[in-house]
N, C-alpha and C positions, 0 to 999 in steps of 0.2 A: 916236423913241427916242434916248436918249443913248448915247454910246459905252459899250458894256458893258451896255446895257439890252436890252429885248425886241426880237426880230427876228420880224416877221410877214410872211406872204405874202398875195397877193390872188388871187381866182379869177375866171374868166370862164366862164359857163355859156351854152351855146346849143344849139339843136336843129339837126340836119342831116338829110340824106335818109335814108329807111328802109333798113334792112339786114335781110335774111332771117335768121331765128333760127338756121337751119342753118349760117350763116356765122360765127356768134359763136364766138369762141375765146379762149384766154388772151391777155392783153395785158401789156405792160410799159411803164412810163413812159419817155419820152425825157428824159434828163438832160444838161444842158449847163452849161458854166461860162463866165461872162464876167468880165473883170477891169477894175479901175480902177487907174491909176498913182499911186504914192506915191513920195516922195523923202525922203532922210535918211541920215545917216552914223552914227546910233545908234538904239537902241531907242526912246528918248524922241522923237527927231526923226521916226522912221517912224510912231510912234503919233500924234504931233501931225498929221502929214500925213493919216493916216486920218481924224482928226477934221475936217479941212478938206475932204477929197475923198470921203469915204465916201458910199454911197448914202443918199439922203434918205428918211426915214420921216415922212410928213406934210410940212409946209411948211418946218420949220426943223431938225428933229432928224436927225442923221446916225448911221449904223450902221457897225460894223466890216465886217459882211457882211449879205447879204440873200438870202432864198429866195423866189422868186416862181413862179407857175405859171399856165398857160393850160389850160383844160379845155373840150373840146367833146364832144358826144355824137351818136352815130348811133342813133336810136330808131325802133322799129317798133311803132306803135299799131295794133291791129286790132279793128274792130267785131266783136262776137260775135252769133250767131243769136238769142240771147235779149235783145238790145238793150244788153248791157254792152259795155265797151271794155276790152281787156287790152293791157298793154305786154309784148309777147312777147320783145323783145330790146332791150338798151341797151349799146352798145359805146363805151367812152370813148377819147378821144385826149388824153393828158396829157403836157404838156411842162413840165418843172421846170427853172428857171434859177437857178443859184447865182452871186451876184455877190460876188467876193472881191478883196482887195487884192493888188497885185503891185508890187514895187520896180521903178522905172524904169531903174535902173542896177545893175551888179554890186555885191555887198556884200563887205565884208572877210570872211575865213574865220570869224572868231569871231561876227560879227554874223549871217552867213548861218546858222550853226548855231542861234543863238537864234531867227532868223526862221523857219527850217524847223519848229522845235518849235511856235512860235506859230501859224504858218499851218496846219500839220497839225491842231492842236487846233481851230482855228476851222472848218476845213473839215469835220471830223467832227461838230461841233455842227450845222452847216447840213445835213449829210446826214440827221441825225435829223429835222429839219424836213421833209425830202423823204419820209421814211418816214411821218411823220404825215399828210402830204398824200395819199400813196398809199393809206394805210389809209382815209382819208375817201372816196376815190373807190371803193374796194372796197365800202365800206358803202353808198354810193349805188347801186352796181350791185346789191347784195344786195336792197335794199328796192324797187328799180325793177322788175327782171325778174319777171314774173308778177303785178304789181299789176293789179287789176281793179276797175272801178267800174261798178255797176249803172245801168241806164237812162241810158246815155251813148252813143247811136248815132253821134254826131259826134266822139267822143273829145275833148270839151272839158273835162268835169268832171275827168277823170283828170289832165289837165295841171295844174289848180289844186291837186288833192290832192298830186301829186308835188312841185310847187313848195314846198308847205308842209313836206313831209318833207325836202327838200333844205336848206331854211332851218335846220331844227333840226340836221341833220348838220353843216352849215357852222359853226354856232355852237359845236358840240361840238369841232370841229377847232381853231377859234380859241382856245378855252379851253385845250385840251390843249397847243397851241403856246405860249401865254402862260405857262402853269404851268411848262413845261419851261424857258423862258427865265428865269423868276423863280428857279428852282432853280439853273440853270447860272451865272447872272450875279450872284446874291446873294453876300453875304459867305461866303467859303470855297468857292464854287461853282467848277466846272471852268474856265469862261471867265474868271471873276474871277481865279483863280490864274494862268491863262495871261498875262493882262495884267500882273499884278504881276511875274511872272518875266521877261517880255519887257522891260518898261520899266526895272526896277531890280534884278532878280535876287532879289526877295523872294518870299514865299509858301512853300508846303510843298515 
């Protein structure tokens, strides 16, 4: 992605040891921030530094900020007396990481004021990506718990069926995230306006 273009996340799915259904409870994502250093004595210089040092999306394109996540599951597959297999519990562990820019040295009062507005806006944008990711995990949980496949005493078919469902949910999350970026970073979008205001004071 180019500076001011789409910001996407990546997922890691894996199975873990079983957990009794009775132990399943409400969960919350773990959210953490990591920063990368930028330098400059003006909005233009700081923004140029973001372009040089921002997190890479793909091989060459750099972003202002990036939201990534790691997702693992504790699942309890149980063979049923009739030969079916049922997924009786599925508990996620979700870690969301926001990568954001941070000036390496103190800024002048006026530049700091402009920076704080810019940073707050970018951070809020990334937090929405976190909500989109969390919503995806909740949807996975919804379709997983109680899923049952007939004639599956070794609980093999159910894993294949679940994987297919997860793929569709993941695609929907990616589309929602991309659509959000397109709206925010297109002409007149919130992030587009933040950039204009930070660099040259233009925008609404």
